[in-house]
N, C-alpha and C positions, 0 to 999 in steps of 0.2 A: 556536933557539936564542934568548934573549933576555939579554943584560946588565942589571945592575940596578946602581945606583949612588945611595945616600942622602944627604941632607944636611938641616941647618938643626936640628941639635940644639946642645943647650947647657945651662946652667945659668939656671934662672928660679925666683923663690920662688913661694910657691903663691899661687895666685890669678890667675898671668901666665897669658901666653899663648905660642905656639910653634906656627910652621908647618913642618911637615917635606915635603922634597920627594923623589921618588924618578925618576931618568932613567933611561929603558930606551934601549939600542941597539937596532938592527935595522929591518927595514922593516914587520913585522906586529905591532906594538905593540898596534893596534886589534882584533887577534884574542884579546888575552888578558886575564881578568879580573885585578885586581890586588888584593892585599891589606896589611895591615898586620899583624904581629905585634910582639909586644916579650917582652923575656926580663929579670926581675928578677935579682939575685944570688942563688944558692941555689933558684931556681926556676925551674920548664917554661916553654919556650917558649908564650906565650898569642895566642890569636885577640884582635886588636882591630876589624879591619874588615875587609871586602872590597868592594868594585865590580864590576859586571859590564861587559863589554867597552866597553858604549854607556850605561853609568851607569844603565842602567834598573831595575837590581836592586842596592840596599843592605843592608847589615846592620851590626851593632855588637855588642859585648859589650855586656851591661848594664852595665856599671859607668862606660862612656865614653859610652852615651847620654845626648844632651841637652848635652855638653862638647866632644866631637871631631866631624869632620866629614870623610871621605872625599871626594874629588872627582878628576878626570881630565882631562887635554886631551889628547886623541889627535892634537892637530897638534902638540904640543909632546914627544910622546912622555913625558908627566911624569904621575904620580900624585902628589897631594898628601893630609895631615893634615893639619888646622887643629885645633891643642889648645886649649881654654879652661877656666878655671876650675882650673887644672891643682893638683893634690893630690901631697902627699910621695908617695904608694902609685902614681903615676906613673911614678917614676923606674924606669929600665930603658934597656936598648939596644932600639931600635926597626928593625926590620927591615921590608922591603917584599918580595912575593914576587909571582910572575906564574904563570897556569895556564891549561890552554884552558878548563878549567871552574872552578865554585868549592865551596870549602865552609869549615867552620870548624877543619877538622883540617890543621896543619901539613903532616903526613905527604902531604897530596893537593898541596902546591904544590912542582913541581920546580925551579924558579929562584927564588933568593934573592940578594938585596943583602948586603953584609960588616956594615950595621948602621951605626947613629948613637944616640950617649949622651944620652940624657935626663936630667937631674938636677933633680929639686924640691925646693927648701929648705922648710920650715915656718919 
């Protein structure tokens, strides 16, 4: 079991940056792959990025490539999502998730945080 708490969301103008953090409890954080998903109003939850337990494998959704960077600190039990060049369409609730494996399907991630709101104004 792992508990996840996101932070760092907020309101920003288009073109701006935000860094999201997700702090995990438990002693086995470095056993889990970590991911970020997002859900905009009226839309399904969608994959944003994942990172393997040691950072050796990283994947991004096409629309965020080159703008978002996922990273992790196993020493701090934290995963990050650095978001730059933000667009209005990035507005959503952002969730972090943990799993023993990794994929782009939200159904394969059993542990979730409560989410943090990101609002980008144009």
